[in-house]
C-alpha positions as CSV (number, residue, x, y, z in Angstrom):
1,M,28.2,-32.8,-0.4
2,N,28.6,-29.2,-1.4
3,K,27.0,-26.5,0.7
4,P,24.1,-24.8,-1.2
5,S,25.1,-21.4,-2.4
6,I,24.4,-18.9,-5.2
7,P,26.8,-16.9,-7.5
8,K,28.3,-13.8,-6.0
9,G,26.3,-10.7,-6.9
10,T,23.0,-12.5,-7.0
11,R,20.3,-12.9,-4.3
12,D,17.4,-15.0,-3.1
13,F,14.3,-13.0,-1.9
14,L,12.2,-14.1,1.0
15,P,8.4,-13.5,0.8
16,V,8.6,-10.3,2.9
17,E,11.3,-9.0,0.5
18,M,9.2,-9.9,-2.5
19,V,6.2,-8.1,-1.1
20,R,8.3,-4.9,-0.8
21,R,9.9,-5.4,-4.2
22,N,6.5,-5.7,-5.8
23,Y,5.4,-2.5,-4.0
24,I,8.3,-0.7,-5.8
25,F,7.5,-2.3,-9.2
26,D,3.7,-1.6,-8.9
27,T,4.3,2.0,-7.9
28,I,6.7,2.6,-10.8
29,K,4.4,0.7,-13.2
30,A,1.3,2.7,-12.2
31,V,3.0,6.0,-13.0
32,F,4.4,4.7,-16.3
33,K,0.9,3.7,-17.4
34,K,-0.5,7.1,-16.3
35,Y,1.9,8.8,-18.7
36,G,0.8,6.5,-21.6
37,F,3.6,3.9,-21.7
38,L,2.8,0.4,-22.8
39,P,4.6,-2.8,-21.5
40,I,6.9,-5.0,-23.6
41,E,9.5,-7.7,-22.8
42,T,12.7,-8.9,-24.5
43,P,14.7,-12.1,-24.1
44,A,17.3,-12.4,-21.3
45,M,19.8,-13.2,-24.1
46,E,20.8,-11.1,-27.0
47,K,23.3,-11.7,-29.8
48,L,26.7,-10.6,-28.6
49,T,27.1,-8.4,-31.7
50,T,23.8,-6.6,-30.7
51,L,25.3,-5.5,-27.3
52,T,29.0,-4.8,-27.9
53,G,30.2,-1.4,-28.9
54,K,27.2,0.4,-27.4
55,Y,28.4,1.0,-23.8
56,G,31.9,2.2,-24.1
57,E,35.1,0.3,-23.4
58,E,34.4,-0.3,-19.7
59,G,30.8,-1.3,-20.3
60,D,31.7,-3.8,-23.0
61,Q,34.1,-5.5,-20.5
62,L,31.1,-6.0,-18.1
63,I,28.9,-7.9,-20.6
64,F,28.2,-11.5,-19.4
65,K,29.0,-13.7,-22.4
66,I,27.5,-17.1,-22.9
67,L,29.9,-19.9,-24.0
68,D,28.8,-21.9,-27.0
69,R,28.1,-25.6,-26.5
70,G,28.7,-29.0,-28.1
71,E,30.1,-29.4,-31.6
72,K,30.0,-25.6,-32.3
73,L,32.2,-25.0,-29.3
74,A,34.6,-27.7,-30.3
75,N,34.9,-26.2,-33.8
76,R,35.5,-22.8,-32.4
77,L,38.2,-24.0,-30.0
78,E,39.9,-25.6,-32.9
79,S,39.9,-22.3,-34.8
80,L,41.6,-20.6,-31.9
81,K,44.7,-22.6,-32.6
82,N,45.2,-20.3,-35.6
83,P,48.0,-18.0,-34.4
84,N,46.4,-15.0,-36.2
85,Q,43.4,-15.0,-33.8
86,G,43.9,-12.4,-31.2
87,E,42.7,-12.6,-27.6
88,K,40.0,-10.0,-28.2
89,N,38.6,-12.1,-31.1
90,A,38.6,-15.2,-28.9
91,E,35.5,-14.1,-27.0
92,F,33.5,-13.6,-30.2
93,L,34.7,-17.0,-31.5
94,L,33.6,-18.8,-28.4
95,C,30.4,-16.8,-27.7
96,E,27.5,-15.8,-29.9
97,Q,25.1,-14.8,-27.2
98,A,25.3,-12.7,-24.0
99,L,23.0,-11.8,-21.1
100,R,21.6,-8.3,-21.7
101,Y,23.6,-5.5,-20.1
102,D,20.7,-3.0,-20.0
103,L,17.2,-2.7,-21.4
104,T,17.8,0.2,-23.8
105,V,20.0,-1.4,-26.4
106,P,17.7,-4.5,-26.7
107,F,14.8,-2.0,-26.9
108,A,16.5,-0.3,-29.9
109,R,16.9,-3.7,-31.5
110,Y,13.2,-4.4,-30.8
111,V,12.1,-1.1,-32.4
112,V,13.9,-1.9,-35.6
113,Q,12.8,-5.5,-35.7
114,H,9.1,-4.6,-35.1
115,Q,9.0,-1.1,-36.8
116,N,6.0,-2.2,-39.0
117,E,4.0,-3.4,-36.0
118,I,4.3,-0.3,-33.7
119,S,3.1,3.3,-34.0
120,F,5.5,6.2,-33.6
121,P,6.1,7.9,-31.4
122,F,6.3,4.7,-29.4
123,K,6.2,4.8,-25.6
124,R,7.1,1.6,-23.8
125,Y,7.9,0.5,-20.3
126,Q,9.9,-2.6,-19.4
127,I,10.6,-4.1,-16.0
128,Q,13.1,-7.0,-16.2
129,P,16.5,-8.2,-14.9
130,V,19.8,-7.3,-16.4
131,W,23.3,-8.7,-15.8
132,R,26.8,-7.2,-15.4
133,A,30.1,-8.9,-14.8
134,D,30.9,-6.4,-12.1
135,R,32.7,-6.7,-8.8
136,P,29.9,-7.2,-6.2
137,Q,29.8,-4.5,-3.5
138,K,27.2,-2.6,-1.5
139,G,24.5,-1.3,-3.8
140,R,26.1,-3.0,-6.8
141,Y,25.0,-6.5,-8.0
142,R,25.6,-8.7,-10.9
143,E,21.9,-9.5,-11.4
144,F,19.5,-6.7,-10.8
145,Y,16.2,-5.3,-12.1
146,Q,15.7,-2.2,-14.1
147,C,12.4,-0.3,-14.6
148,D,12.7,1.6,-17.9
149,A,10.4,4.0,-19.8
150,D,11.4,5.2,-23.2
151,V,9.9,7.3,-26.1
152,V,11.2,6.7,-29.6
153,G,10.3,8.4,-32.8
154,T,10.3,12.1,-31.7
155,D,13.0,14.6,-30.9
156,S,10.7,16.8,-28.9
157,I,12.2,18.0,-25.7
158,L,8.7,17.9,-24.2
159,C,9.5,14.3,-23.6
160,E,12.4,15.2,-21.3
161,I,10.1,17.4,-19.3
162,E,7.7,14.5,-18.8
163,I,10.5,12.3,-17.7
164,V,11.5,14.8,-15.0
165,Q,7.8,14.9,-13.9
166,M,7.7,11.0,-13.8
167,I,10.8,10.8,-11.7
168,D,9.4,13.4,-9.3
169,E,6.0,11.6,-9.0
170,I,7.4,8.1,-8.6
171,L,9.9,8.9,-5.9
172,D,7.3,11.1,-4.1
173,L,4.9,8.1,-4.1
174,L,7.8,5.9,-2.7
175,R,8.0,8.5,0.2
176,I,11.6,9.6,-0.6
177,E,11.6,13.2,0.7
178,D,15.0,14.5,-0.4
179,F,16.3,13.7,-3.8
180,T,18.1,15.6,-6.6
181,I,17.6,15.1,-10.4
182,K,20.9,16.0,-12.0
183,L,20.7,17.3,-15.6
184,N,23.3,17.8,-18.3
185,N,23.6,17.4,-22.0
186,R,26.1,15.4,-24.1
187,K,26.1,18.3,-26.6
188,V,27.6,20.4,-23.8
189,L,30.3,17.8,-23.2
190,T,31.0,17.7,-26.9
191,G,31.3,21.5,-26.8
192,I,33.8,21.3,-23.9
193,A,35.9,18.8,-25.8
194,E,35.9,21.2,-28.8
195,V,36.9,24.4,-26.9
196,I,39.7,22.7,-25.1
197,G,41.0,21.3,-28.4
198,E,40.4,17.6,-27.6
199,K,37.4,16.8,-29.8
200,E,38.8,13.3,-30.6
201,K,39.1,12.6,-26.8
202,L,35.4,13.2,-26.1
203,L,34.8,9.6,-24.8
204,D,37.9,9.8,-22.6
205,I,36.8,13.1,-21.1
206,T,33.2,11.7,-20.6
207,V,34.5,8.6,-18.8
208,A,36.7,10.7,-16.5
209,L,34.1,13.3,-15.7
210,D,31.6,10.6,-14.9
211,K,33.8,9.4,-12.0
212,L,34.0,12.8,-10.3
213,D,31.7,11.8,-7.4
214,K,33.8,8.7,-6.8
215,I,37.4,9.8,-7.3
216,G,37.2,13.6,-6.8
217,E,38.8,16.4,-8.8
218,D,42.4,15.1,-8.4
219,G,41.3,11.7,-9.5
220,V,39.6,13.0,-12.6
221,V,42.8,15.0,-13.5
222,R,44.9,11.8,-13.1
223,E,42.3,9.9,-15.2
224,L,42.5,12.5,-18.0
225,Q,46.3,12.3,-17.9
226,L,46.3,8.5,-18.2
227,R,43.9,8.9,-21.2
228,G,46.4,11.1,-23.0
229,V,44.6,14.5,-22.5
230,S,47.2,17.3,-22.7
231,E,48.1,19.3,-19.6
232,R,46.9,22.5,-21.4
233,S,43.5,20.9,-22.0
234,I,43.3,19.7,-18.4
235,E,43.9,23.2,-17.2
236,L,41.0,24.4,-19.4
237,V,38.8,21.7,-18.0
238,K,39.4,22.6,-14.3
239,P,37.1,25.7,-14.3
240,L,34.2,23.3,-14.8
241,F,34.7,21.9,-11.3
242,S,34.0,25.4,-9.8
243,I,30.8,26.3,-11.6
244,S,28.3,27.1,-8.9
245,G,25.1,29.1,-8.1
246,D,21.5,28.5,-9.1
247,A,20.5,27.0,-12.5
248,S,20.5,30.4,-14.3
249,K,24.0,31.3,-13.0
250,R,25.4,27.9,-13.9
251,I,23.9,28.1,-17.4
252,E,25.3,31.6,-17.8
253,Q,28.8,30.5,-16.8
254,I,28.8,27.5,-19.1
255,S,27.5,29.6,-22.0
256,D,30.5,31.9,-21.6
257,I,32.9,28.9,-21.7
258,L,31.1,27.4,-24.8
259,S,30.6,30.7,-26.6
260,K,32.6,29.5,-29.6
261,S,31.0,26.0,-29.9
262,P,27.7,25.9,-31.7
263,I,26.9,22.4,-30.6
264,G,27.8,23.2,-27.0
265,L,25.4,26.2,-27.1
266,K,22.7,24.0,-28.6
267,G,23.0,21.8,-25.6
268,V,22.8,24.7,-23.2
269,E,19.7,25.9,-25.0
270,E,18.1,22.5,-24.5
271,I,18.9,22.5,-20.8
272,R,17.5,26.0,-20.4
273,F,14.3,24.9,-22.1
274,I,13.8,22.0,-19.7
275,M,14.7,24.1,-16.6
276,D,12.4,26.9,-17.6
277,H,9.4,24.6,-18.2
278,I,9.9,22.7,-15.0
279,A,10.2,26.0,-13.0
280,D,6.9,27.0,-14.5
281,L,5.2,23.6,-13.8
282,G,6.7,23.0,-10.4
283,L,7.7,19.7,-8.8
284,K,6.4,17.8,-5.8
285,K,9.7,17.0,-4.0
286,A,12.6,16.9,-6.5
287,K,15.4,19.4,-6.8
288,L,16.3,19.8,-10.5
289,E,20.0,20.7,-10.8
290,F,22.2,21.5,-13.8
291,D,25.5,19.6,-13.3
292,V,28.0,20.3,-16.1
293,T,30.2,17.4,-14.8
294,L,27.5,14.8,-15.2
295,A,28.5,12.6,-18.0
296,R,26.8,9.2,-17.9
297,G,29.5,7.0,-19.5
298,L,27.3,5.2,-22.0
299,N,28.3,5.9,-25.6
300,Y,24.8,6.1,-27.1
301,Y,23.6,9.3,-25.3
302,T,23.6,12.4,-27.6
303,G,21.4,14.9,-25.8
304,A,19.9,15.4,-22.3
305,I,21.3,13.1,-19.6
306,F,19.8,12.5,-16.2
307,E,20.9,11.0,-12.9
308,V,19.0,10.9,-9.6
309,I,20.5,10.8,-6.1
310,A,18.7,10.2,-2.8
311,N,20.5,12.8,-0.8
312,Q,20.1,11.3,2.7
313,A,21.0,7.7,1.7
314,S,24.4,6.1,1.4
315,V,23.4,4.4,-1.9
316,G,24.6,6.2,-5.0
317,S,22.6,6.9,-8.1
318,I,19.1,5.3,-8.1
319,C,17.9,6.4,-11.5
320,G,19.5,7.6,-14.8
321,G,18.8,8.1,-18.5
322,G,19.0,10.4,-21.4
323,R,18.4,11.2,-25.1
324,Y,19.9,9.0,-27.9
325,D,19.6,10.0,-31.5
326,N,21.5,7.2,-33.3
327,L,20.9,4.0,-31.4
328,T,18.3,2.5,-33.8
329,G,20.5,3.6,-36.7
330,I,23.1,1.0,-35.6
331,F,20.5,-1.7,-36.4
332,G,19.5,-0.1,-39.7
333,L,16.7,2.4,-38.8
334,K,18.1,5.9,-39.1
335,D,16.8,9.2,-37.9
336,V,14.7,7.8,-35.0
337,S,15.5,9.8,-31.9
338,G,14.6,8.4,-28.4
339,V,14.8,9.4,-24.8
340,G,14.3,7.3,-21.7
341,I,14.8,6.8,-18.0
342,S,15.8,3.7,-16.0
343,F,15.0,3.2,-12.3
344,G,17.3,0.8,-10.4
345,A,14.7,-1.2,-8.4
346,D,17.4,-2.8,-6.2
347,R,19.0,0.4,-5.2
348,I,15.6,2.0,-4.5
349,Y,14.9,-1.0,-2.3
350,D,18.2,-0.4,-0.4
351,V,17.3,3.3,0.0
352,L,13.8,2.5,1.4
353,T,15.3,-0.1,3.7
354,E,18.0,2.2,5.0
355,M,15.7,5.1,5.6
356,N,12.8,2.9,6.9
357,L,10.4,4.2,4.3
358,F,8.5,1.0,3.5
359,P,4.8,1.2,4.5
360,E,2.9,-1.5,6.2
361,L,1.8,-3.6,3.3
362,E,-1.0,-5.5,5.0
363,E,-2.9,-6.1,1.7
364,E,-0.1,-8.3,0.6
365,T,0.2,-10.3,3.8
366,P,-2.1,-13.2,4.9
367,Q,-5.0,-12.0,7.2
368,I,-6.7,-15.1,8.6
369,L,-5.5,-18.6,9.4
370,F,-8.2,-21.1,10.0
371,V,-7.0,-23.6,12.5
372,N,-7.5,-27.3,11.6
373,F,-9.2,-29.4,14.3
374,G,-9.9,-32.4,12.1
375,N,-11.7,-33.6,9.0
376,E,-15.2,-32.4,9.9
377,E,-14.0,-29.0,11.1
378,A,-11.7,-28.6,8.1
379,T,-14.5,-29.3,5.6
380,H,-16.6,-26.7,7.3
381,C,-13.8,-24.2,7.2
382,L,-13.3,-24.7,3.5
383,K,-16.8,-23.3,2.9
384,L,-16.0,-20.3,5.2
385,L,-12.7,-19.8,3.3
386,Q,-14.7,-19.5,0.0
387,K,-16.7,-16.6,1.4
388,V,-13.6,-14.9,2.8
389,R,-11.5,-15.2,-0.3
390,A,-14.4,-14.1,-2.5
391,Q,-14.1,-10.7,-0.7
392,G,-10.4,-10.5,-1.7
393,I,-9.1,-11.4,1.8
394,N,-5.9,-13.4,1.9
395,S,-6.5,-16.4,4.1
396,E,-5.7,-20.1,4.4
397,L,-6.5,-23.3,6.3
398,Y,-3.7,-25.2,8.1
399,P,-3.4,-28.4,6.1
400,T,-3.3,-30.9,9.0
401,A,-4.8,-31.3,12.4
402,A,-1.5,-30.5,14.1
403,K,-1.2,-29.5,17.8
404,L,-2.7,-26.1,18.4
405,K,0.6,-24.6,19.6
406,K,2.3,-25.6,16.3
407,Q,-0.5,-24.0,14.3
408,M,-0.4,-20.8,16.3
409,N,3.4,-20.6,15.9
410,Y,2.8,-20.9,12.2
411,A,0.3,-18.0,12.2
412,D,2.7,-15.9,14.2
413,S,5.7,-16.6,12.0
414,K,3.8,-15.7,8.8
415,G,2.3,-12.5,10.3
416,F,-1.4,-13.4,10.2
417,R,-3.6,-10.8,11.8
418,Y,-6.2,-13.3,13.0
419,A,-6.5,-17.0,13.9
420,A,-9.9,-18.4,13.3
421,L,-10.8,-21.3,15.6
422,V,-13.8,-23.3,14.5
423,G,-14.6,-26.5,16.5
424,S,-17.8,-28.4,16.9
425,D,-19.4,-25.8,19.2
426,E,-18.7,-23.0,16.7
427,I,-20.1,-25.2,13.8
428,N,-23.3,-25.8,15.8
429,S,-23.7,-22.1,16.7
430,G,-22.7,-20.8,13.3
431,T,-20.0,-18.6,14.7
432,I,-16.2,-18.2,14.5
433,R,-13.9,-17.8,17.5
434,I,-11.1,-15.4,16.5
435,K,-7.9,-14.6,18.1
436,E,-6.1,-11.3,17.3
437,M,-2.5,-12.4,17.0
438,T,-0.9,-9.1,18.2
439,T,-2.9,-8.7,21.4
440,G,-4.2,-12.2,22.1
441,N,-7.7,-11.0,22.5
442,Q,-10.5,-13.5,21.5
443,S,-14.1,-13.0,20.6
444,E,-16.9,-14.8,18.8
445,V,-18.2,-13.4,15.5
446,S,-20.2,-14.3,12.4
447,I,-18.5,-14.8,9.0
448,D,-19.9,-11.4,7.9
449,D,-18.6,-9.7,11.0
450,L,-15.2,-11.3,10.4
451,I,-15.1,-10.0,6.8
452,N,-16.0,-6.5,8.0
453,L,-13.4,-6.6,10.8
454,V,-10.6,-7.5,8.4
455,R,-11.7,-4.8,6.0
456,E,-11.7,-2.1,8.7
């Protein structure tokens, strides 16, 4: 008999973990709704052709593909015997569907498919799992939840300002004190590729720069060399690593570097617009930082890009996003710009756990266990339970008249605040004997007193 197990990179969640996860989801959802975003859902599966070619070479390799079945698979396997079929085409021959890699590309497909049923600009939020065929490690899972909010149908940079405000408000509500919102613009990266004479290597440069935090400057240089970027161009890239100072000084330095690139200067202007407005509006806790080496290695970004780091935690990025101008165009709807942000709920969970930031979520935990002394007593307790539950108090009756020690152990293990003991004497007197589980103190109260006690 095989030992029960689950695939690597996936997890089961105990009730206490789900209470905490729902706290994260509910906090994020409440802010999304406050800013006017509406909920949607999309299928776990998408057509493979919908997903491929949107995430870059490395991203495409991490898409979980779903093998066809039955006669269709047999026919496709037969076609593979054709010597003209390359290995790369084999995946497409054997797989028509794949698990979604993120929520953004399926959202772009959704917008195009439902364009006549929605009003633009369209603001949606979506909280669902995604899957990546990645190597599992700390803070990196194969199945995880993303919490996305996007606006499509407008190129107004006021949307980016609201995204910064949402990030700040959500993480403040989650009690994360020290976090940085890193900001860059893909137009700036395009300008850099232009001025160093490697415009055709934009994606290679983007992928390399995106690894700076993981592999350091020397690692980025080696990555650029492996990707065929010339030594002369690499020398021109190196000054980017030393850009420093406050936002205005960093913007001034990159403006000088990009002085001969109109698209690069356009990106700088967009960054300045966001930074100036946020400086005027103020933030609760976030530090907004212009980081010229921030790249976000997804192919579809065309404007502002964001990444959020919890500075005191060992977990990496907990949130990211950006502006995309051409994503719906891939599916046939051109000239529809969008911008969005994605919170990694699992990484946020790890941060809150590591830093002991979860509050006591008593409203999610059971409050009262009615002890079962027998049929007559249980019938009486069912009526009391109706009154308690009508007041929104989580409570239950132990299902059998088991030994008292067993029932009290159950109450303790589930974290009940009170045990309610109702025997024949209590039925006759119309009272309830309650035991406070943390202290062991006991007292007799009425049903109304019990309800008020729990509420207090």
